[in-house]
C-alpha positions, 0 to 999 in steps of 0.5 A: 540704581536697581531698586530706586529707579523702578520706584521713581517710574511709579512716581512718574505715573502719579505725577504725569499731569504735572511738571516734573523736576529733572533731578533729584527724585528722592530726598534723604534727611541724614545723620552720621556717626564717625566711630573710632576703634580701641586703637584710636583710629577711625573704624567705621561710619554709621549712617541713618538716612530717612527717606521722603514721604512719597518714596517711603510710601511706594517702597513699602507697598505689599510688605505688611505681610501680617496685615496689622497696619505696622511694618516690623523690622522683620517685614522690612528686612528684604527691602533693607537687603535690596537697598544696601545691595543696590547702593554698592555700585555707588559706593554707598554715597560715602567717600572718605578722603585724607590728604590725596588718598581715599579711605576704603570701606567694606560692605555694610554691616548692621543694616536695617530699615524702620518705619516711623509713625508718619510712615517714613522709612529710615535706613540704618547701616554701618560702613567698616573701614577696610583699608587705608585708614588715616593715622591716629589723630590725622584729619580726614573728611567723609563726603556724602552725595549721589554722583548722579544726583538722583538722590538729594541729601540734607543733613538733619538740623539737630545732631547731624553728625557726631563722633563715637568713642573718639580720642580726647580732642577729636570732633566732627564739623559739617560743611553743608553744600550751597543750595542748588542753582535753580537756573541750572536745573532748568537747563538740564534735561532728564536725558542728561541725568540718565546718561550719568553713571556711578563714576560721574562727578556731577553730584559732588557739588552737592556734597555734605562733608564731615570734617574730622579733626583732633586738637 
């Protein structure tokens, strides 16, 4: 994770005097939209991911170029570019599936970062469906997770997921993961997680799953 790991290294310097949990190291509060096209088939998945306070504060250091104490979308644009670029090898933590097939997504479009009044960063981006879209009305699911569990996702309590321009009778439900087992966390070292790759499947057990179906 070419961008996030250096930020985490800086966090470790701050936390060196205290015990550090092996994983995760970044926490994200997510909201997602399933967007349909005029033909009634799913066209894209639109994400809004809000990062935790510690990650946000380190990520934006030196980006307030005009010194006004605020971070504009323009000032955050290079950081947004780095974010989506570094996420590509991890398939943007977004895995679409139906039956025994995978939905193929194109590279993100309409992406940007914003900083709220608490200093929390939110990354907005849209993943267009490139290939293998489900047929109109066919149920499918979208799983959101980091295969290496470096990043932990929790969907928002209110309005976590919805459909946009969906055909009549189509909707989305959210299946949240079970809470992590604290005993498992104690037995797994940082070296274990360092050995995980983008192709690993460890993080799938913590997947948030969007279940899309039409009546």
